C-alpha positions as CSV (number, residue, x, y, z in Angstrom):
1,X,-23.1,9.7,-3.2
2,X,-21.4,11.1,-0.1
3,X,-18.1,12.8,-0.7
4,X,-15.8,10.9,1.6
5,X,-15.5,7.6,3.1
6,X,-13.6,7.4,6.4
7,X,-11.9,4.3,8.0
8,X,-10.6,3.9,11.3
9,X,-9.1,0.7,12.3
10,X,-7.6,-0.9,15.5
11,X,-5.4,-3.9,15.1
12,X,-3.3,-5.9,17.6
13,X,0.0,-7.3,16.8
14,X,2.0,-9.5,18.9
15,X,5.8,-9.4,18.7
16,X,6.6,-8.7,15.0
17,X,8.7,-6.4,12.8
18,X,6.2,-5.3,10.0
19,X,8.2,-2.5,8.7
20,X,12.0,-2.0,9.2
21,X,14.0,1.3,9.4
22,X,17.3,1.5,8.0
23,X,19.0,-0.2,11.0
24,X,16.6,-3.3,10.8
25,X,14.5,-2.2,14.0
26,X,10.6,-1.5,13.7
27,X,9.8,2.1,12.4
28,X,8.7,4.3,15.4
29,X,7.4,7.9,16.0
30,X,7.3,10.1,18.7
31,X,3.4,11.2,19.3
32,X,2.0,12.8,22.3
33,X,5.3,13.1,23.7
34,X,6.0,9.3,24.1
35,X,7.6,6.7,21.8
36,X,5.2,4.7,19.6
37,X,5.7,1.8,17.2
38,X,4.7,2.6,13.4
39,X,3.9,1.0,10.2
40,X,4.4,3.2,7.3
41,X,1.7,4.1,4.8
42,X,3.8,2.9,2.0
43,X,4.3,-0.3,3.6
44,X,0.6,-0.7,4.1
45,X,-0.3,0.1,0.6
46,X,2.3,-2.1,-0.9
47,X,1.0,-5.0,1.1
48,X,-2.8,-4.4,-0.1
49,X,-1.7,-3.9,-3.6
50,X,0.0,-7.1,-3.8
51,X,-2.3,-9.1,-1.8
52,X,-4.7,-11.9,-2.9
53,X,-7.7,-9.8,-1.9
54,X,-6.7,-7.1,-4.6
55,X,-5.8,-9.8,-7.2
56,X,-9.1,-11.5,-6.7
57,X,-11.2,-8.6,-6.6
58,X,-9.5,-6.6,-9.1
59,X,-8.3,-8.9,-11.6
60,X,-7.2,-7.5,-14.7
61,X,-7.3,-3.9,-13.4
62,X,-4.1,-3.5,-11.6
63,X,-1.0,-1.7,-12.5
64,X,2.8,-2.6,-12.4
65,X,5.0,-0.4,-10.8
66,X,8.3,-1.1,-12.8
67,X,11.5,0.1,-14.5
68,X,11.1,-2.7,-17.0
69,X,8.4,-1.6,-19.5
70,X,11.1,-1.1,-22.0
71,X,12.4,-4.3,-21.7
72,X,9.1,-6.1,-22.1
73,X,8.7,-3.9,-25.3
74,X,12.1,-5.1,-26.5
75,X,11.6,-8.7,-25.7
76,X,8.3,-8.5,-27.5
77,X,9.9,-6.8,-30.7
78,X,12.7,-9.4,-30.6
79,X,10.2,-12.5,-30.5
80,X,8.7,-11.1,-33.7
81,X,12.1,-11.0,-35.5
82,X,12.8,-7.2,-35.4
83,X,16.4,-6.0,-36.0
84,X,18.0,-5.6,-32.9
85,X,19.4,-2.2,-33.1
86,X,15.9,-0.9,-34.4
87,X,14.1,-2.6,-31.5
88,X,16.4,-1.2,-29.0
89,X,15.8,2.2,-30.2
90,X,12.1,1.8,-30.3
91,X,12.0,0.3,-26.7
92,X,14.1,3.3,-25.4
93,X,12.0,5.7,-27.2
94,X,8.9,4.2,-25.5
95,X,10.4,3.7,-22.0
96,X,11.5,7.4,-22.1
97,X,7.7,8.4,-22.0
98,X,7.6,7.0,-18.4
99,X,10.8,8.4,-17.1
100,X,14.6,9.1,-17.7
101,X,16.1,6.2,-19.5
102,X,19.5,4.4,-18.5
103,X,22.5,5.1,-20.7
104,X,22.9,3.1,-23.9
105,X,26.2,1.4,-22.7
106,X,24.2,0.4,-19.5
107,X,23.7,-3.1,-18.5
108,X,19.9,-2.3,-18.7
109,X,19.6,0.1,-21.3
110,X,16.0,-0.2,-21.6
111,X,15.1,0.4,-17.8
112,X,14.0,3.7,-16.5
113,X,15.9,5.2,-13.6
114,X,12.6,5.5,-11.8
115,X,9.8,3.0,-11.0
116,X,6.5,4.1,-12.9
117,X,3.0,2.9,-12.4
118,X,2.0,1.5,-15.9
119,X,-1.7,0.5,-16.1
120,X,-2.6,-2.6,-18.1
121,X,-4.1,-0.1,-21.0
122,X,-1.0,1.8,-21.2
123,X,1.0,-1.5,-21.4
124,X,-1.1,-2.7,-24.4
125,X,-0.9,0.8,-26.0
126,X,2.9,0.6,-25.6
127,X,3.0,-2.9,-27.5
128,X,0.8,-1.6,-30.2
129,X,2.8,1.4,-30.3
130,X,5.9,-0.5,-30.9
131,X,4.4,-2.4,-33.7
132,X,3.4,0.9,-35.5
133,X,6.9,2.3,-35.2
134,X,8.5,-1.1,-36.4
135,X,6.2,-0.9,-39.5
136,X,7.1,2.8,-40.0
137,X,3.6,4.2,-39.5
138,X,5.0,6.6,-36.7
139,X,7.7,8.5,-38.5
140,X,8.8,10.6,-35.4
141,X,9.7,10.0,-31.8
142,X,6.6,8.8,-30.0
143,X,4.1,11.4,-28.2
144,X,3.2,11.0,-24.5
145,X,-0.5,11.4,-25.9
146,X,0.1,8.3,-27.8
147,X,0.6,6.2,-24.8
148,X,-0.4,7.8,-21.4
149,X,-4.0,8.1,-20.1
150,X,-5.4,10.6,-17.4
151,X,-7.8,8.0,-16.4
152,X,-8.4,4.4,-17.2
153,X,-9.3,0.9,-15.5
154,X,-6.2,0.8,-13.2
155,X,-7.8,0.5,-9.8
156,X,-4.5,0.7,-7.8
157,X,-3.4,4.0,-9.5
158,X,-6.8,5.4,-9.2
159,X,-6.5,4.9,-5.4
160,X,-3.2,5.5,-4.6
161,X,-2.1,8.0,-7.6
162,X,0.9,8.2,-9.8
163,X,3.6,11.0,-10.4
164,X,5.5,11.2,-14.0
165,X,8.1,14.0,-13.6
166,X,8.5,14.6,-17.2
167,X,4.8,14.4,-18.1
168,X,3.0,16.0,-15.0
169,X,-0.2,16.4,-17.1
170,X,-0.8,12.6,-16.9
171,X,-0.3,12.5,-13.2
172,X,-3.1,11.0,-11.2
173,X,-4.2,12.4,-7.7
174,X,-4.6,9.8,-5.0
175,X,-8.2,9.2,-4.3
176,X,-7.2,7.3,-1.2
177,X,-5.1,8.7,1.6
178,X,-3.3,6.4,4.2
179,X,-2.0,7.6,7.5
180,X,1.0,5.9,9.1
181,X,-0.4,3.5,11.6
182,X,0.9,4.1,15.1
183,X,0.4,2.4,18.5
184,X,-2.4,3.7,20.8
185,X,0.0,3.5,23.5
186,X,3.6,3.9,24.6
187,X,5.8,1.1,22.8
188,X,9.3,0.8,21.8
189,X,11.3,-1.7,19.9
190,X,12.9,-4.7,22.0
191,X,16.1,-7.0,21.2
192,X,15.9,-10.6,20.8
193,X,19.2,-12.4,21.4
194,X,19.1,-15.9,19.9
195,X,21.3,-18.6,18.9
196,X,21.6,-21.3,16.3
197,X,22.8,-24.8,16.8
198,X,24.7,-27.0,14.4
199,X,22.7,-30.2,14.1
200,X,25.7,-32.2,13.0
201,X,28.2,-31.0,15.7
202,X,28.8,-33.8,18.3
203,X,28.9,-33.0,21.9
204,X,32.2,-34.8,22.0
205,X,33.9,-32.2,19.7
206,X,36.6,-30.4,22.0
207,X,36.9,-27.4,20.1
208,X,33.7,-25.6,21.0
209,X,30.9,-26.4,23.1
210,X,28.9,-23.2,22.2
211,X,26.3,-22.5,19.6
212,X,27.1,-22.4,15.8
213,X,25.5,-18.9,15.5
214,X,24.5,-16.1,17.8
215,X,22.6,-12.9,16.7
216,X,20.0,-10.2,17.6
217,X,16.6,-9.4,15.9
218,X,14.4,-6.6,16.8
219,X,10.7,-6.7,17.5
220,X,7.9,-4.8,18.9
221,X,4.2,-5.3,19.8
222,X,1.0,-3.2,20.4
223,X,-2.3,-2.1,19.3
224,X,-2.1,0.1,16.2
225,X,-4.6,2.8,15.1
226,X,-4.9,3.3,11.3
227,X,-6.7,6.2,9.4
228,X,-7.8,6.0,5.8
229,X,-9.7,8.5,3.9
230,X,-11.2,8.2,0.5
231,X,-12.5,10.8,-2.0
232,X,-15.1,8.6,-3.6
233,X,-16.0,11.3,-6.3
234,X,-12.3,11.6,-7.3
235,X,-12.1,7.6,-7.3
236,X,-14.9,7.4,-9.6
237,X,-13.5,10.0,-11.9
238,X,-10.0,8.3,-11.9
239,X,-11.7,5.2,-13.1
240,X,-13.5,6.9,-16.0
241,X,-16.8,6.8,-14.0
242,X,-17.0,3.1,-14.2
243,X,-19.2,2.4,-11.0
244,X,-18.7,-1.4,-10.8
245,X,-15.1,-0.9,-10.8
246,X,-15.4,1.9,-8.1
247,X,-17.2,-0.4,-5.9
248,X,-14.9,-3.4,-6.4
249,X,-12.1,-0.9,-5.6
250,X,-13.7,-0.1,-2.3
251,X,-14.3,-3.6,-1.4
252,X,-10.8,-4.6,-2.2
253,X,-9.6,-1.7,0.1
254,X,-12.1,-2.0,3.0
255,X,-11.2,-5.9,3.3
256,X,-7.5,-5.7,2.7
257,X,-6.8,-3.0,5.3
258,X,-8.7,-5.0,7.9
259,X,-7.3,-8.3,7.0
260,X,-3.7,-8.0,5.3
261,X,-0.6,-7.2,7.1
262,X,2.7,-6.3,5.7
263,X,5.1,-9.0,5.2
264,X,8.0,-8.1,6.9
265,X,9.6,-10.9,9.1
266,X,6.5,-13.0,8.8
267,X,8.3,-16.3,8.8
268,X,10.1,-15.1,12.2
269,X,6.9,-14.0,14.0
270,X,3.8,-15.1,11.9
271,X,2.3,-11.7,12.7
272,X,-0.7,-11.8,10.8
273,X,-3.5,-10.1,12.4
274,X,-7.1,-8.7,11.7
275,X,-8.6,-5.5,12.9
276,X,-10.5,-6.0,16.1
277,X,-12.3,-2.8,15.5
278,X,-13.2,-0.8,12.5
279,X,-15.3,2.4,12.4
280,X,-16.7,3.5,8.9
281,X,-18.0,7.1,8.2
282,X,-19.5,8.5,5.0
283,X,-20.3,12.2,4.6
284,X,-19.6,15.5,2.8
285,X,-18.1,17.1,5.9
286,X,-14.3,18.0,6.0
287,X,-12.6,14.7,6.6
288,X,-10.4,14.3,10.0
289,X,-8.4,11.8,11.6
290,X,-9.1,10.4,15.1
291,X,-5.3,10.0,16.0
292,X,-5.6,12.7,18.6
293,X,-7.8,10.5,20.7
294,X,-4.4,8.6,21.6
295,X,-2.3,11.9,22.5
296,X,-2.6,10.6,25.8
297,X,-1.4,7.3,25.4
298,X,-3.7,4.2,26.7
299,X,-2.1,2.9,29.8
300,X,-4.5,0.2,31.4
301,X,-4.4,-3.4,31.2
302,X,-6.9,-3.9,28.5
303,X,-5.4,-1.9,25.7
304,X,-7.9,-2.9,23.1
305,X,-11.1,-2.1,24.8
306,X,-9.4,1.2,26.1
307,X,-8.5,2.2,22.7
308,X,-11.8,1.7,21.5
309,X,-13.3,3.9,24.3
310,X,-10.7,6.6,23.8
311,X,-11.6,6.6,20.0
312,X,-15.4,6.6,20.3
313,X,-15.1,9.3,23.1
314,X,-13.0,11.5,21.1
315,X,-15.2,11.0,17.9
316,X,-18.2,12.1,20.0
317,X,-16.5,15.2,21.4
318,X,-15.7,16.5,17.9
319,X,-19.1,16.0,16.9
320,X,-20.3,18.2,19.9
321,X,-17.6,20.8,19.0
322,X,-18.0,21.2,15.4
323,X,-21.2,19.4,14.5
324,X,-21.9,16.0,13.0
325,X,-18.4,15.0,11.2
326,X,-20.2,12.1,9.4
327,X,-23.7,11.7,7.8
328,X,-23.7,8.1,8.5
329,X,-21.6,5.5,10.5
330,X,-21.0,1.6,10.8
331,X,-19.1,-0.2,13.5
332,X,-17.5,-3.5,13.5
333,X,-16.3,-4.6,16.9
334,X,-15.2,-8.1,17.2
335,X,-15.0,-8.2,21.1
336,X,-18.6,-7.2,21.5
337,X,-19.7,-9.2,18.6
338,X,-21.0,-5.9,16.8
339,X,-20.8,-5.8,13.0
340,X,-19.2,-7.9,10.3
341,X,-16.5,-7.2,7.5
342,X,-19.3,-7.9,4.9
343,X,-21.5,-5.4,6.2
344,X,-18.6,-2.8,6.6
345,X,-18.0,-3.5,2.9
346,X,-21.4,-3.0,2.0
347,X,-21.7,0.2,3.9
348,X,-18.7,1.5,2.1
349,X,-20.0,0.9,-1.2
350,X,-23.6,2.2,-0.7
């Protein structure tokens, strides 16, 4: 099996605000000395992880990123008729394995201070451990070894990793690295001044002939380059060497990255787009992004075609300078009618 799978995608978004900064404007970056629009890797991974694509292809193999495992344990014990004080103590002890628990007098005394990825297997272990503690079969506080796993069937943890500050030996290194997507050309956010009219207001009302509300929302548009690198051996190891689940994980990742957009301001902009170009690469050579193809921003009238040309030209120049950077490649180009998503998925798995 090749060591690495690399994906390079170009996606065009019309006016949109997929991923906002702290002021509500589309996120941005300066690259090649010019401003670009940006979509963060965190936003992308969240959109993919919670997508219908992942739900369908990885049903039963998705973790929950939550502060609420202790509450779930407490609710389960309550439903079984457990003493409230004892149930609360058990729930707090189990939650504490995943992170620091809020104070006993807090409104949510079983919540952890941090979000933690909890796999389906670990959730079932937590419930079983709570039952054993309630029955007196576990006399002391629970051990992380009673609950946590270094590898299991949680596909999203296997792909995107997990950090547990208090139990680092159960951290999982991410097998999938996702870059921030940036525009291939100069791009800046713009302001949209808008008004809202009161439908029940009469034109004859003398007090105010203006709109009922005025406001501003920000947006941007452009062709975004996205780079993804997958350590396929690490992914397989993180999934306890379950090859069918490894293949399903790759299939979900490839399809989601090409078809799923972050949900920011979708009702306002309907900014749902699919990649119009995707390059898949497999091989054992050191992975590399092709972002440098756009250090000189695309400036022409056909930004899609020119982005493809710049990317492929830079890829070939790297091969000339360093030797082949991949053992095998597959291209999907919607404009030219080359390739399909189904074949790109098959290439990625093979």
